[in-house]
Backbone as XML, in Angstrom:
<?xml version="1.0"?>
<chain id="A" units="angstrom">
  <residue number="1" name="MET">
    <atom name="N" x="-17.949" y="6.884" z="2.264"/>
    <atom name="CA" x="-17.049" y="5.743" z="2.463"/>
    <atom name="C" x="-16.231" y="6.027" z="3.697"/>
  </residue>
  <residue number="2" name="ARG">
    <atom name="N" x="-15.968" y="5.061" z="4.447"/>
    <atom name="CA" x="-15.142" y="5.183" z="5.631"/>
    <atom name="C" x="-13.766" y="4.566" z="5.355"/>
  </residue>
  <residue number="3" name="THR">
    <atom name="N" x="-12.809" y="4.803" z="6.279"/>
    <atom name="CA" x="-11.490" y="4.217" z="6.106"/>
    <atom name="C" x="-11.590" y="2.730" z="6.211"/>
  </residue>
  <residue number="4" name="VAL">
    <atom name="N" x="-10.915" y="2.035" z="5.309"/>
    <atom name="CA" x="-10.905" y="0.587" z="5.309"/>
    <atom name="C" x="-9.462" y="0.124" z="5.506"/>
  </residue>
  <residue number="5" name="GLN">
    <atom name="N" x="-9.268" y="-0.740" z="6.462"/>
    <atom name="CA" x="-7.930" y="-1.273" z="6.686"/>
    <atom name="C" x="-7.782" y="-2.574" z="5.888"/>
  </residue>
  <residue number="6" name="ILE">
    <atom name="N" x="-6.835" y="-2.616" z="4.970"/>
    <atom name="CA" x="-6.634" y="-3.807" z="4.111"/>
    <atom name="C" x="-5.799" y="-4.822" z="4.867"/>
  </residue>
  <residue number="7" name="ASN">
    <atom name="N" x="-4.696" y="-4.320" z="5.505"/>
    <atom name="CA" x="-3.875" y="-5.145" z="6.379"/>
    <atom name="C" x="-3.314" y="-4.233" z="7.411"/>
  </residue>
  <residue number="8" name="ARG">
    <atom name="N" x="-2.352" y="-4.676" z="8.183"/>
    <atom name="CA" x="-1.761" y="-3.875" z="9.247"/>
    <atom name="C" x="-1.215" y="-2.550" z="8.762"/>
  </residue>
  <residue number="9" name="TYR">
    <atom name="N" x="-0.730" y="-2.525" z="7.535"/>
    <atom name="CA" x="0.012" y="-1.343" z="7.008"/>
    <atom name="C" x="-0.711" y="-0.622" z="5.905"/>
  </residue>
  <residue number="10" name="ILE">
    <atom name="N" x="-1.694" y="-1.195" z="5.265"/>
    <atom name="CA" x="-2.368" y="-0.567" z="4.115"/>
    <atom name="C" x="-3.808" y="-0.220" z="4.424"/>
  </residue>
  <residue number="11" name="VAL">
    <atom name="N" x="-4.150" y="1.031" z="4.043"/>
    <atom name="CA" x="-5.535" y="1.508" z="4.241"/>
    <atom name="C" x="-6.064" y="2.207" z="3.014"/>
  </residue>
  <residue number="12" name="ALA">
    <atom name="N" x="-7.373" y="2.287" z="2.928"/>
    <atom name="CA" x="-8.027" y="3.132" z="1.943"/>
    <atom name="C" x="-8.857" y="4.159" z="2.681"/>
  </residue>
  <residue number="13" name="ASP">
    <atom name="N" x="-8.442" y="5.402" z="2.624"/>
    <atom name="CA" x="-9.103" y="6.480" z="3.375"/>
    <atom name="C" x="-9.597" y="7.497" z="2.355"/>
  </residue>
  <residue number="14" name="PRO">
    <atom name="N" x="-10.904" y="7.768" z="2.289"/>
    <atom name="CA" x="-11.428" y="8.690" z="1.299"/>
    <atom name="C" x="-10.856" y="10.120" z="1.410"/>
  </residue>
  <residue number="15" name="ASP">
    <atom name="N" x="-10.337" y="10.450" z="2.573"/>
    <atom name="CA" x="-9.769" y="11.781" z="2.807"/>
    <atom name="C" x="-8.290" y="11.880" z="2.484"/>
  </residue>
  <residue number="16" name="ILE">
    <atom name="N" x="-7.689" y="10.763" z="2.123"/>
    <atom name="CA" x="-6.241" y="10.777" z="1.781"/>
    <atom name="C" x="-6.041" y="10.195" z="0.377"/>
  </residue>
  <residue number="17" name="CYS">
    <atom name="N" x="-5.425" y="10.958" z="-0.512"/>
    <atom name="CA" x="-5.148" y="10.562" z="-1.876"/>
    <atom name="C" x="-6.339" y="10.004" z="-2.600"/>
  </residue>
  <residue number="18" name="HIS">
    <atom name="N" x="-7.472" y="10.652" z="-2.389"/>
    <atom name="CA" x="-8.745" y="10.291" z="-3.089"/>
    <atom name="C" x="-9.158" y="8.851" z="-2.872"/>
  </residue>
  <residue number="19" name="GLY">
    <atom name="N" x="-8.787" y="8.291" z="-1.696"/>
    <atom name="CA" x="-9.187" y="6.921" z="-1.349"/>
    <atom name="C" x="-8.334" y="5.835" z="-1.922"/>
  </residue>
  <residue number="20" name="LYS">
    <atom name="N" x="-7.266" y="6.210" z="-2.639"/>
    <atom name="CA" x="-6.354" y="5.185" z="-3.146"/>
    <atom name="C" x="-5.666" y="4.506" z="-2.004"/>
  </residue>
  <residue number="21" name="LEU">
    <atom name="N" x="-5.179" y="3.302" z="-2.224"/>
    <atom name="CA" x="-4.512" y="2.569" z="-1.151"/>
    <atom name="C" x="-3.198" y="3.264" z="-0.752"/>
  </residue>
  <residue number="22" name="THR">
    <atom name="N" x="-3.055" y="3.573" z="0.504"/>
    <atom name="CA" x="-1.846" y="4.160" z="1.019"/>
    <atom name="C" x="-1.360" y="3.360" z="2.238"/>
  </residue>
  <residue number="23" name="PHE">
    <atom name="N" x="-0.137" y="3.699" z="2.629"/>
    <atom name="CA" x="0.367" y="3.093" z="3.852"/>
    <atom name="C" x="-0.116" y="3.897" z="5.020"/>
  </residue>
  <residue number="24" name="LYS">
    <atom name="N" x="-0.638" y="3.229" z="6.041"/>
    <atom name="CA" x="-1.276" y="3.829" z="7.150"/>
    <atom name="C" x="-0.380" y="4.938" z="7.747"/>
  </residue>
  <residue number="25" name="GLY">
    <atom name="N" x="-0.925" y="6.096" z="7.964"/>
    <atom name="CA" x="-0.194" y="7.214" z="8.568"/>
    <atom name="C" x="0.681" y="7.998" z="7.566"/>
  </residue>
  <residue number="26" name="THR">
    <atom name="N" x="0.589" y="7.654" z="6.263"/>
    <atom name="CA" x="1.416" y="8.350" z="5.262"/>
    <atom name="C" x="0.513" y="8.740" z="4.096"/>
  </residue>
  <residue number="27" name="ARG">
    <atom name="N" x="1.109" y="9.405" z="3.161"/>
    <atom name="CA" x="0.422" y="9.720" z="1.874"/>
    <atom name="C" x="1.113" y="8.959" z="0.752"/>
  </residue>
  <residue number="28" name="VAL">
    <atom name="N" x="1.911" y="7.975" z="1.108"/>
    <atom name="CA" x="2.602" y="7.118" z="0.125"/>
    <atom name="C" x="1.641" y="6.062" z="-0.354"/>
  </residue>
  <residue number="29" name="MET">
    <atom name="N" x="1.417" y="6.080" z="-1.695"/>
    <atom name="CA" x="0.485" y="5.106" z="-2.281"/>
    <atom name="C" x="1.118" y="3.762" z="-2.551"/>
  </residue>
  <residue number="30" name="VAL">
    <atom name="N" x="0.403" y="2.705" z="-2.362"/>
    <atom name="CA" x="0.896" y="1.358" z="-2.560"/>
    <atom name="C" x="1.422" y="1.171" z="-3.962"/>
  </residue>
  <residue number="31" name="TRP">
    <atom name="N" x="0.743" y="1.700" z="-4.930"/>
    <atom name="CA" x="1.157" y="1.493" z="-6.320"/>
    <atom name="C" x="2.556" y="2.098" z="-6.570"/>
  </residue>
  <residue number="32" name="GLN">
    <atom name="N" x="2.898" y="3.169" z="-5.850"/>
    <atom name="CA" x="4.190" y="3.774" z="-5.997"/>
    <atom name="C" x="5.312" y="2.790" z="-5.643"/>
  </residue>
  <residue number="33" name="VAL">
    <atom name="N" x="5.131" y="2.126" z="-4.496"/>
    <atom name="CA" x="6.127" y="1.154" z="-4.072"/>
    <atom name="C" x="6.211" y="-0.040" z="-5.058"/>
  </residue>
  <residue number="34" name="LEU">
    <atom name="N" x="5.018" y="-0.538" z="-5.447"/>
    <atom name="CA" x="5.022" y="-1.687" z="-6.397"/>
    <atom name="C" x="5.700" y="-1.295" z="-7.719"/>
  </residue>
  <residue number="35" name="GLU">
    <atom name="N" x="5.472" y="-0.087" z="-8.216"/>
    <atom name="CA" x="6.127" y="0.350" z="-9.454"/>
    <atom name="C" x="7.630" y="0.453" z="-9.266"/>
  </residue>
  <residue number="36" name="MET">
    <atom name="N" x="8.069" y="0.942" z="-8.104"/>
    <atom name="CA" x="9.499" y="1.035" z="-7.852"/>
    <atom name="C" x="10.094" y="-0.358" z="-7.860"/>
  </residue>
  <residue number="37" name="LEU">
    <atom name="N" x="9.444" y="-1.345" z="-7.266"/>
    <atom name="CA" x="9.938" y="-2.714" z="-7.265"/>
    <atom name="C" x="9.983" y="-3.231" z="-8.678"/>
  </residue>
  <residue number="38" name="GLU">
    <atom name="N" x="8.963" y="-2.943" z="-9.465"/>
    <atom name="CA" x="8.898" y="-3.345" z="-10.874"/>
    <atom name="C" x="10.092" y="-2.779" z="-11.648"/>
  </residue>
  <residue number="39" name="ASP">
    <atom name="N" x="10.471" y="-1.553" z="-11.273"/>
    <atom name="CA" x="11.575" y="-0.889" z="-11.990"/>
    <atom name="C" x="12.909" y="-1.348" z="-11.496"/>
  </residue>
  <residue number="40" name="GLY">
    <atom name="N" x="12.943" y="-2.287" z="-10.546"/>
    <atom name="CA" x="14.195" y="-2.877" z="-10.077"/>
    <atom name="C" x="14.802" y="-2.179" z="-8.885"/>
  </residue>
  <residue number="41" name="LYS">
    <atom name="N" x="14.083" y="-1.260" z="-8.293"/>
    <atom name="CA" x="14.609" y="-0.598" z="-7.090"/>
    <atom name="C" x="14.671" y="-1.584" z="-5.931"/>
  </residue>
  <residue number="42" name="SER">
    <atom name="N" x="15.673" y="-1.419" z="-5.107"/>
    <atom name="CA" x="15.838" y="-2.240" z="-3.966"/>
    <atom name="C" x="14.942" y="-1.738" z="-2.824"/>
  </residue>
  <residue number="43" name="SER">
    <atom name="N" x="14.770" y="-2.561" z="-1.837"/>
    <atom name="CA" x="13.941" y="-2.133" z="-0.663"/>
    <atom name="C" x="14.638" y="-0.936" z="0.018"/>
  </residue>
  <residue number="44" name="GLY">
    <atom name="N" x="15.959" y="-0.980" z="0.076"/>
    <atom name="CA" x="16.714" y="0.149" z="0.654"/>
    <atom name="C" x="16.507" y="1.431" z="-0.120"/>
  </residue>
  <residue number="45" name="GLU">
    <atom name="N" x="16.446" y="1.390" z="-1.421"/>
    <atom name="CA" x="16.223" y="2.554" z="-2.226"/>
    <atom name="C" x="14.788" y="3.126" z="-1.985"/>
  </residue>
  <residue number="46" name="ILE">
    <atom name="N" x="13.860" y="2.207" z="-1.808"/>
    <atom name="CA" x="12.463" y="2.652" z="-1.598"/>
    <atom name="C" x="12.357" y="3.326" z="-0.203"/>
  </residue>
  <residue number="47" name="VAL">
    <atom name="N" x="12.978" y="2.749" z="0.795"/>
    <atom name="CA" x="12.946" y="3.328" z="2.147"/>
    <atom name="C" x="13.680" y="4.709" z="2.130"/>
  </residue>
  <residue number="48" name="LYS">
    <atom name="N" x="14.712" y="4.803" z="1.363"/>
    <atom name="CA" x="15.442" y="6.063" z="1.244"/>
    <atom name="C" x="14.551" y="7.129" z="0.590"/>
  </residue>
  <residue number="49" name="ALA">
    <atom name="N" x="13.808" y="6.719" z="-0.450"/>
    <atom name="CA" x="12.899" y="7.608" z="-1.146"/>
    <atom name="C" x="11.695" y="8.027" z="-0.265"/>
  </residue>
  <residue number="50" name="PHE">
    <atom name="N" x="11.265" y="7.131" z="0.573"/>
    <atom name="CA" x="10.098" y="7.354" z="1.442"/>
    <atom name="C" x="10.487" y="7.010" z="2.864"/>
  </residue>
  <residue number="51" name="PRO">
    <atom name="N" x="11.141" y="7.896" z="3.582"/>
    <atom name="CA" x="11.661" y="7.657" z="4.936"/>
    <atom name="C" x="10.613" y="7.221" z="5.961"/>
  </residue>
  <residue number="52" name="SER">
    <atom name="N" x="9.342" y="7.458" z="5.663"/>
    <atom name="CA" x="8.282" y="7.075" z="6.606"/>
    <atom name="C" x="7.987" y="5.579" z="6.491"/>
  </residue>
  <residue number="53" name="LEU">
    <atom name="N" x="8.507" y="4.914" z="5.491"/>
    <atom name="CA" x="8.274" y="3.476" z="5.302"/>
    <atom name="C" x="9.391" y="2.616" z="5.917"/>
  </residue>
  <residue number="54" name="ARG">
    <atom name="N" x="9.046" y="1.393" z="6.224"/>
    <atom name="CA" x="9.995" y="0.378" z="6.678"/>
    <atom name="C" x="9.830" y="-0.885" z="5.824"/>
  </residue>
  <residue number="55" name="MET">
    <atom name="N" x="10.670" y="-1.828" z="6.015"/>
    <atom name="CA" x="10.596" y="-3.088" z="5.263"/>
    <atom name="C" x="9.206" y="-3.704" z="5.386"/>
  </residue>
  <residue number="56" name="GLU">
    <atom name="N" x="8.603" y="-3.580" z="6.534"/>
    <atom name="CA" x="7.292" y="-4.183" z="6.728"/>
    <atom name="C" x="6.219" y="-3.648" z="5.786"/>
  </residue>
  <residue number="57" name="HIS">
    <atom name="N" x="6.369" y="-2.350" z="5.447"/>
    <atom name="CA" x="5.448" y="-1.726" z="4.507"/>
    <atom name="C" x="5.592" y="-2.354" z="3.108"/>
  </residue>
  <residue number="58" name="ILE">
    <atom name="N" x="6.806" y="-2.547" z="2.692"/>
    <atom name="CA" x="7.117" y="-3.105" z="1.402"/>
    <atom name="C" x="6.585" y="-4.575" z="1.319"/>
  </residue>
  <residue number="59" name="LYS">
    <atom name="N" x="6.807" y="-5.300" z="2.411"/>
    <atom name="CA" x="6.291" y="-6.693" z="2.445"/>
    <atom name="C" x="4.797" y="-6.696" z="2.398"/>
  </residue>
  <residue number="60" name="ALA">
    <atom name="N" x="4.158" y="-5.751" z="3.051"/>
    <atom name="CA" x="2.676" y="-5.670" z="3.055"/>
    <atom name="C" x="2.168" y="-5.363" z="1.645"/>
  </residue>
  <residue number="61" name="ALA">
    <atom name="N" x="2.859" y="-4.518" z="0.883"/>
    <atom name="CA" x="2.471" y="-4.237" z="-0.499"/>
    <atom name="C" x="2.589" y="-5.481" z="-1.334"/>
  </residue>
  <residue number="62" name="LEU">
    <atom name="N" x="3.672" y="-6.217" z="-1.174"/>
    <atom name="CA" x="3.867" y="-7.434" z="-1.954"/>
    <atom name="C" x="2.815" y="-8.512" z="-1.572"/>
  </residue>
  <residue number="63" name="SER">
    <atom name="N" x="2.505" y="-8.579" z="-0.300"/>
    <atom name="CA" x="1.499" y="-9.518" z="0.131"/>
    <atom name="C" x="0.139" y="-9.209" z="-0.445"/>
  </residue>
  <residue number="64" name="TYR">
    <atom name="N" x="-0.209" y="-7.915" z="-0.444"/>
    <atom name="CA" x="-1.457" y="-7.486" z="-1.027"/>
    <atom name="C" x="-1.516" y="-7.819" z="-2.509"/>
  </residue>
  <residue number="65" name="ALA">
    <atom name="N" x="-0.421" y="-7.532" z="-3.225"/>
    <atom name="CA" x="-0.370" y="-7.881" z="-4.662"/>
    <atom name="C" x="-0.507" y="-9.355" z="-4.886"/>
  </residue>
  <residue number="66" name="ALA">
    <atom name="N" x="0.130" y="-10.157" z="-4.038"/>
    <atom name="CA" x="0.018" y="-11.613" z="-4.174"/>
    <atom name="C" x="-1.418" y="-12.072" z="-3.940"/>
  </residue>
  <residue number="67" name="ASP">
    <atom name="N" x="-2.055" y="-11.508" z="-2.933"/>
    <atom name="CA" x="-3.428" y="-11.870" z="-2.621"/>
    <atom name="C" x="-4.375" y="-11.560" z="-3.813"/>
  </residue>
  <residue number="68" name="ILE">
    <atom name="N" x="-4.171" y="-10.374" z="-4.402"/>
    <atom name="CA" x="-5.016" y="-9.974" z="-5.568"/>
    <atom name="C" x="-4.836" y="-10.951" z="-6.736"/>
  </residue>
  <residue number="69" name="THR">
    <atom name="N" x="-3.576" y="-11.333" z="-7.022"/>
    <atom name="CA" x="-3.365" y="-12.241" z="-8.152"/>
    <atom name="C" x="-3.824" y="-13.639" z="-7.843"/>
  </residue>
  <residue number="70" name="LYS">
    <atom name="N" x="-3.954" y="-14.015" z="-6.575"/>
    <atom name="CA" x="-4.510" y="-15.303" z="-6.217"/>
    <atom name="C" x="-6.036" y="-15.268" z="-6.233"/>
  </residue>
  <residue number="71" name="GLY">
    <atom name="N" x="-6.625" y="-14.111" z="-6.407"/>
    <atom name="CA" x="-8.082" y="-14.002" z="-6.509"/>
    <atom name="C" x="-8.723" y="-13.614" z="-5.214"/>
  </residue>
  <residue number="72" name="LYS">
    <atom name="N" x="-7.960" y="-13.257" z="-4.183"/>
    <atom name="CA" x="-8.568" y="-12.807" z="-2.962"/>
    <atom name="C" x="-9.195" y="-11.446" z="-3.209"/>
  </residue>
  <residue number="73" name="ASN">
    <atom name="N" x="-10.439" y="-11.317" z="-2.811"/>
    <atom name="CA" x="-11.191" y="-10.094" z="-3.043"/>
    <atom name="C" x="-11.230" y="-9.251" z="-1.783"/>
  </residue>
  <residue number="74" name="TYR">
    <atom name="N" x="-11.000" y="-7.980" z="-1.966"/>
    <atom name="CA" x="-11.144" y="-7.000" z="-0.894"/>
    <atom name="C" x="-12.342" y="-6.167" z="-1.220"/>
  </residue>
  <residue number="75" name="VAL">
    <atom name="N" x="-13.296" y="-6.113" z="-0.354"/>
    <atom name="CA" x="-14.526" y="-5.359" z="-0.586"/>
    <atom name="C" x="-14.482" y="-4.113" z="0.250"/>
  </residue>
  <residue number="76" name="LEU">
    <atom name="N" x="-14.599" y="-2.944" z="-0.442"/>
    <atom name="CA" x="-14.663" y="-1.679" z="0.240"/>
    <atom name="C" x="-16.133" y="-1.338" z="0.399"/>
  </residue>
  <residue number="77" name="VAL">
    <atom name="N" x="-16.552" y="-1.144" z="1.668"/>
    <atom name="CA" x="-17.937" y="-0.904" z="1.950"/>
    <atom name="C" x="-18.173" y="0.575" z="2.168"/>
  </residue>
  <residue number="78" name="ALA">
    <atom name="N" x="-19.152" y="1.134" z="1.471"/>
    <atom name="CA" x="-19.500" y="2.554" z="1.652"/>
    <atom name="C" x="-20.482" y="2.714" z="2.772"/>
  </residue>
  <residue number="79" name="ASN">
    <atom name="N" x="-20.337" y="3.783" z="3.507"/>
    <atom name="CA" x="-21.308" y="4.137" z="4.577"/>
    <atom name="C" x="-22.460" y="4.868" z="3.990"/>
  </residue>
</chain>
């Protein structure tokens, strides 16, 4: 499998975190940010916990989650 770019900020790279969705250039997984939001954490708290992230990363995670719930499919192609 090769690295797949989901959007400008989110990638799936088989060499990073076992291919789980992460924010490009980090080892922070998208599910971690989504869970923090679910737990009521503010964007500021998330950025403080993960200094490599910015508001754009959080918005990208929410956009991805919205796309999935709307039925948008992301296909990961193996090499």
